[in-house]
C-alpha positions, 0 to 999 in steps of 0.5 A, a space after each residue: 686579155 681577161 681570164 675567164 672563170 670556166 662555167 661551174 658543169 652542172 650535174 653530180 660530181 664526179 664518182 657521185 652515183 646517180 639513182 635514177 627513180 621510175 619515170 626519170 632518166 632512161 627506161 632502161 636505166 638500172 638502179 645500183 641501189 632501190 630508193 628509199 620507201 620513205 623520205 627521212 629529215 638530214 641534218 648535215 653540219 661540217 665547217 668545211 664547205 666543201 666537204 658539206 657541199 659534197 656529204 650532202 649532194 650524195 645523200 640527196 641522191 638517195 630521196 632525203 630530205 636535207 638541210 645544212 648548216 656550217 657549225 653547230 650553233 647554226 644546226 641549233 638555230 636552224 632546229 629552233 627557227 619557228 615552223 622547223 621540222 626535226 630530224 630523224 638522221 644527224 651527219 656531223 663532222 665530229 671536230 668544228 670549232 665551237 661545238 663539236 659534234 658530239 655537243 650538237 647531238 646533245 642539243 639535237 637530242 634535246 630537241 629530237 630525242 629519237 634523232 640517229 648521229 652519223 659521226 663523219 671523223 678523220 679522228 676516229 681515235 678522239 670519238 671514244 674519249 671519255 667513252 667506251 662506246 658509242 650510244 644507241 643510235 649513234 655510228 661513225 665514219 673514218 675520212 677518207 670514205 666513198 659516196 657508196 660507203 657514205 649511203 649505206 652508212 646512213 641507211 644501215 644507220 636509219 633502216 637496218 639494213 642497204 635495201 629492200 631487196 631480199 639477201 642472198 639465200 645463206 646455204 648453211 639453212 639447207 639442211 641437205 648441204 652438209 650431211 654426212 655424206 657431202 660433207 666427208 667428201 668436201 672435207 676429204 677433197 679439202 684434205 687432198 688440196 693441202 696434200 695432207 690426206 
């Protein structure tokens, strides 16, 4: 009797949130995160194939145009290929053999000066070796991280916000919220609660 290898399941890996875009899937699906208003080009680089595939697959749910490479030199070759388009965001492992993520970012910036960089690292201390802070348009996410954290980090780095929805109103902006009478009443309740008044 020969042992059969189980078929690879289709669809996203476990715990990868799916975004149902208008016209796809159930009409009653609720968007956990609205789709991106514009499609951006990402280059994902990691020397560990399972991590590379997981990160690329997770980011693909957010409507990015994704290219992948297993090393820094392979990523540079992708960008130097005839007809290759630039990238808007480089998502790279920090510690890779042959070329570090920081070295790769410098090479990518030579070709695409406006590129933003998200370093993926399990060694955040190494990120600041020889530098005091990250440059403009750079950020990092430390392993292990969740898929939602990765998606939020890329959105924050690319767009400066997570969604196009208006943030909840800040009650401190309401001038009536802290008039003298209400403020005094809240303060008295608080002091009674901690048994000072």
